[in-house]
C-alpha positions in Angstrom: 68.7 149.8 91.9 70.6 149.7 95.2 74.3 150.5 95.5 75.4 146.9 95.9 73.9 145.9 92.6 75.5 148.8 90.8 78.9 148.2 92.3 78.8 144.5 91.3 77.9 145.4 87.8 80.6 147.9 87.6 83.1 145.4 89.0 82.0 142.8 86.4 82.4 145.3 83.6 86.0 146.2 84.8 87.0 142.5 85.0 85.6 142.0 81.5 87.6 144.9 80.1 90.7 143.7 81.9 90.3 140.0 80.5 89.7 141.4 76.9 92.7 143.6 77.0 94.9 140.8 78.5 93.6 138.3 75.9 92.0 136.3 78.3 88.6 135.3 77.0 87.5 133.0 79.7 87.2 133.0 83.4 88.7 130.5 85.8 86.7 127.6 84.8 88.4 124.4 84.9 91.0 125.5 87.3 89.8 123.2 90.0 90.0 120.2 87.6 93.5 121.0 86.5 94.7 121.4 90.1 93.2 118.2 91.1 94.6 116.4 88.1 98.1 117.7 89.2 97.5 116.8 92.8 96.5 113.2 91.6 99.6 112.7 89.5 101.9 114.0 92.4 100.2 111.5 94.8 100.7 108.8 92.1 104.4 109.4 91.6 104.8 109.3 95.5 102.8 106.1 95.7 105.0 104.5 92.9 108.2 105.7 94.8 106.8 104.2 98.0 106.1 100.9 96.3 109.6 100.6 94.8 111.1 101.5 98.2 108.9 98.8 99.9 109.8 96.2 97.6 113.6 96.8 98.0 113.2 96.9 101.7 111.1 93.7 101.7 113.6 92.0 99.5 116.4 92.8 101.8 114.4 91.8 104.9 113.5 88.5 103.2 117.2 87.7 102.5 118.1 88.6 106.0 115.3 86.6 107.7 116.1 83.5 105.5 119.8 83.6 106.5 119.0 84.0 110.3 116.5 81.0 110.1 119.1 78.9 108.2 121.7 79.8 110.7 119.4 78.9 113.7 118.4 75.7 112.0 121.9 74.4 111.5 123.4 75.5 114.8 124.0 72.4 116.9 121.4 70.6 114.8 
């Protein structure tokens, strides 16, 4: 066996021993899925906040536009 293979096996045995001592029985499987889910939730909350802000801004703009149109339409009519 070459030195790289022996070193790899020794590292894997040390990692296994540390995981057993620390109570960690599995590797990092699923970490990417969990991180992605958290990122999706954050983006969803940001999107919901942007939608609420957009609705408020649009409502205020609609009232202002309607007031200006009525003012222009009634001036010297």
